[in-house]
Every structure is written in structure tokens, then in C-alpha cells.
C-alpha positions as CSV (number, residue, x, y, z in Angstrom):
1,M,-62.0,-21.3,-3.8
2,Q,-62.2,-17.5,-4.5
3,N,-60.3,-16.9,-1.3
4,L,-57.5,-19.2,-2.5
5,E,-57.4,-17.4,-5.9
6,R,-57.2,-14.0,-4.2
7,E,-54.4,-15.2,-1.9
8,F,-52.6,-16.7,-4.8
9,A,-52.9,-13.5,-6.8
10,K,-51.7,-11.5,-3.7
11,H,-48.7,-13.7,-3.2
12,R,-47.9,-13.7,-6.9
13,A,-47.9,-9.9,-6.9
14,Q,-45.7,-9.8,-3.8
15,T,-43.3,-12.3,-5.3
16,K,-43.2,-10.4,-8.5
17,S,-42.5,-7.1,-6.7
18,E,-39.7,-8.7,-4.6
19,G,-38.2,-10.2,-7.8
20,D,-38.4,-6.8,-9.4
21,R,-36.7,-5.1,-6.4
22,R,-34.0,-7.7,-6.4
23,Q,-33.4,-7.4,-10.1
24,E,-33.1,-3.6,-9.6
25,D,-30.6,-4.2,-6.9
26,V,-28.6,-6.6,-9.2
27,D,-28.8,-4.0,-12.0
28,A,-27.5,-1.3,-9.6
29,L,-24.7,-3.5,-8.4
30,E,-23.7,-4.4,-12.0
31,N,-23.7,-0.7,-12.9
32,R,-21.5,0.1,-9.9
33,L,-19.1,-2.7,-10.8
34,A,-18.9,-1.5,-14.4
35,E,-18.1,2.0,-13.2
36,A,-15.5,0.7,-10.8
37,R,-13.9,-1.3,-13.7
38,R,-13.8,1.8,-15.9
39,A,-12.3,3.8,-13.1
40,A,-9.7,1.1,-12.5
41,E,-8.8,0.9,-16.2
42,A,-8.4,4.7,-16.3
43,A,-6.2,4.6,-13.2
44,R,-4.1,1.8,-14.7
45,K,-3.6,3.9,-17.9
46,R,-2.6,6.9,-15.9
47,A,-0.1,4.8,-13.9
48,E,1.4,3.4,-17.1
49,A,1.7,6.9,-18.5
50,A,3.4,8.1,-15.3
51,E,5.7,5.1,-15.3
52,K,6.7,5.9,-18.9
53,E,7.4,9.5,-18.0
54,V,9.5,8.4,-15.0
55,T,11.5,6.0,-17.2
56,A,12.0,8.7,-19.9
57,A,13.2,11.1,-17.2
58,R,15.6,8.6,-15.7
59,E,17.0,7.9,-19.2
60,E,17.4,11.6,-19.8
61,A,19.1,12.1,-16.5
62,A,21.5,9.2,-17.2
63,A,22.3,10.6,-20.6
64,A,22.9,14.1,-19.1
65,G,25.1,12.5,-16.4
66,D,27.1,10.7,-19.1
67,R,27.5,14.0,-21.0
68,V,28.7,15.7,-17.8
69,K,31.2,12.9,-17.2
70,K,32.5,13.1,-20.7
71,M,32.9,16.9,-20.4
72,E,34.7,16.5,-17.1
73,A,37.0,13.9,-18.6
74,E,37.7,16.2,-21.6
75,A,38.4,19.1,-19.3
76,K,40.7,17.0,-17.1
77,K,42.5,15.8,-20.2
78,R,43.0,19.3,-21.5
79,E,44.2,20.4,-18.1
80,Q,46.7,17.6,-18.0
81,S,48.0,18.2,-21.5
82,G,48.3,21.9,-20.9
83,S,46.4,22.6,-24.0
84,S,46.4,26.2,-25.2
85,E,42.7,26.0,-25.9
86,N,42.0,26.8,-22.3
87,S,44.0,29.9,-22.5
88,K,41.7,31.2,-25.3
89,V,38.8,31.1,-22.9
90,P,38.6,34.4,-21.0
91,V,38.4,34.2,-17.3
92,Y,36.5,36.9,-15.5
93,P,36.7,37.5,-11.8
94,L,33.6,37.0,-9.8
95,Q,31.9,40.2,-9.0
96,T,30.0,40.2,-5.8
97,S,28.0,43.2,-4.8
98,S,27.7,44.1,-1.2
99,P,24.4,45.6,-0.1
100,Q,24.7,49.2,1.0
């Protein structure tokens, strides 16, 4: 009977230690999963911020393009109407320096 009790205590200790090891493994995996989720969330936020920046830059570029088209149209209109405003703008010849 004592042998059975000793064997039972031995198996119980082994089972408990295996259970403890498995629980540690589960805890470690849960920690890694939580860390991966935090990293994924941070990456998602960075991607959203970058997307907002790209969208803002595109809108700014479109607005600048619209301003350029408007200025070109105004210049063309002035050119066609022969406005005297253009004559008020001084025109300087290009100066190129040649290396000596």
C-alpha cells in the first residue's frame, strides 16, 4: 500500500509539474500574442497617419495645379487682350556666365 501511495505522489508531482510547464507555455504564447496585437495596432495607426498625409499632399498638389491653370488662363487672356499691364512688368535678359 505504501508503494502505491509513493507512486501516486510521484505521478501527481509529475503531472503537476507538466501542468505548470504547459501553463507557462500558454502564458508565454498569450504574452507574445498580446505583443503582436499591440505592434499590429501601432502599425495600423502609422499606416492611417501616412495615408492621411498622402491624401493631404494630393489635395495640396491638386489645389496648386488648379492655381497654376488659373494663372496660365489669366496670362493667356491678358496676352490675347493685349493688356497694357504686361508692359508694366520689366523684362530682363537672361544673363549667362561662361566659366573662364
